[in-house]
DOFI-144745 format. One line per 8 residues: number of its first residue (from 0); their letters; for each residue x, y, z of N, C-alpha, C. Coordinates in steps of 0.05 Angstrom, whole numbers. Example, Ala and Ser with C-alpha at 12.3 -4.5 7.8 and 13.67 -1.06 7.14 Angstrom:
0> as> 264,-114,156,246,-90,156,264,-66,156  257,-45,142,273,-21,143,258,1,157
***
This chain:
0> xxxxxxxx> 311,397,-150,283,408,-148,270,407,-122  251,424,-121,238,427,-93,216,409,-91  201,408,-68,184,391,-60,160,401,-79  156,423,-79,131,432,-98,136,426,-128  160,426,-136,162,423,-166,163,389,-167  164,375,-147,164,348,-151,134,337,-151  122,349,-131,93,340,-129,74,352,-156  88,380,-169,74,383,-193,81,367,-219
8> xxxxxxxx> 106,356,-215,111,338,-239,98,307,-239  96,302,-214,80,277,-203,53,281,-199  36,303,-205,8,301,-200,-12,287,-207  -6,274,-227,-27,253,-243,-27,233,-216  -8,222,-205,-8,205,-182,-27,210,-158  -35,238,-156,-46,242,-137,-80,255,-143  -92,238,-168,-117,247,-177,-135,251,-159  -134,234,-134,-157,235,-117,-155,264,-94
16> xxxxxxxx> -136,279,-99,-129,301,-79,-136,327,-95  -151,348,-90,-164,371,-104,-135,388,-106  -140,397,-129,-114,414,-137,-101,436,-118  -127,442,-108,-114,466,-84,-103,457,-56  -101,429,-56,-92,414,-37,-64,398,-39  -56,398,-59,-38,383,-74,-11,387,-56  -5,409,-54,18,423,-46,19,412,-7  -2,413,0,-7,409,26,-7,381,40
24> xxxxxxxx> -1,359,17,-3,332,25,25,327,43  18,304,57,39,301,84,64,286,63  87,285,82,106,270,75,101,243,70  89,228,89,84,199,88,67,194,68  51,212,57,31,209,36,49,208,10  66,228,8,80,229,-15,99,208,-21  112,192,2,132,177,0,115,148,-4  92,145,8,77,124,3,68,121,-28
32> xxxxxxxx> 55,146,-40,41,146,-65,67,139,-88  89,151,-82,111,152,-104,123,120,-100  125,109,-75,137,83,-76,123,64,-85  93,64,-83,77,48,-94,68,52,-127  69,75,-132,54,81,-159,76,91,-178  93,103,-166,121,119,-183,141,99,-195  154,108,-211,178,99,-228,198,97,-212  219,78,-212,245,80,-202,263,110,-199
40> xxxxxxxx> 259,118,-219,273,145,-224,253,166,-209  228,159,-209,215,180,-185,221,176,-161  227,151,-155,230,144,-124,261,154,-115  277,150,-134,308,162,-135,304,198,-134  289,206,-150,278,238,-146,271,243,-119  256,230,-106,242,240,-82,260,234,-62  284,211,-60,301,212,-42,319,234,-46  324,241,-70,341,269,-73,330,293,-62
48> xxxxxxxx> 301,293,-62,289,316,-63,284,326,-31  275,297,-19,269,306,11,291,298,27  314,285,16,334,275,35,332,246,43  351,228,39,355,196,46,347,192,77  355,209,89,350,202,121,320,206,128  308,231,117,283,237,120,265,216,109  272,207,89,250,196,72,249,164,88  280,153,98,277,133,116,264,134,144
56> xxxxxxxx> 268,154,154,256,157,181,223,162,177  210,168,157,179,172,151,177,139,140  187,127,129,181,102,116,183,85,139  201,79,155,199,61,177,184,73,206  179,95,201,159,100,220,129,90,220  129,85,195,99,71,183,90,47,203  72,49,217,66,23,237,32,17,225  26,-11,233,-1,-18,234,-14,-12,206
64> xxxxxxxx> -33,0,209,-51,6,174,-30,25,158  -14,44,171,-1,61,148,17,45,138  31,24,152,53,1,139,40,-13,117  13,-24,122,-2,-39,106,-10,-29,82  -8,-5,83,-15,15,53,3,14,38  27,5,45,48,-4,23,42,-30,8  49,-32,-17,49,-65,-23,66,-79,-13  62,-103,-6,86,-118,13,116,-119,-8
72> xxxxxxxx> 115,-125,-31,136,-128,-46,152,-98,-52  139,-80,-48,149,-45,-48,166,-42,-17  142,-51,2,155,-51,28,183,-64,36  181,-86,29,209,-108,29,229,-99,14  227,-86,-11,247,-73,-31,254,-47,-21  243,-33,-13,252,-4,-3,262,-10,24  250,-25,40,263,-31,72,290,-36,59  302,-54,48,330,-70,41,347,-42,30
80> xxxxxx> 335,-28,11,343,-10,6,354,12,19  334,19,39,339,44,54,360,36,79  362,8,85,374,2,103,398,2,100  408,-8,67,430,-7,63,445,13,52  427,27,41,440,59,34,443,80,46  425,84,64,420,106,79,433,104,108
***
């Protein structure tokens, strides 16, 4: 699955983004939204689509306010998962 196909499949999660700008969202917003609002299957597909190392790099690069955008339990869970498996 390509990044564009993944975004199209999960476009309902990006309801606040205009249709013509959905393909232009950043990887950090894509990861944040899918981790916070998507299912575990969506998260797995995201990691397969973008690559585990890239997802981990973007996820752990979040500092300050960006880090606070993740729900605390979501941030904790995915920090453990990404540290162990990536």
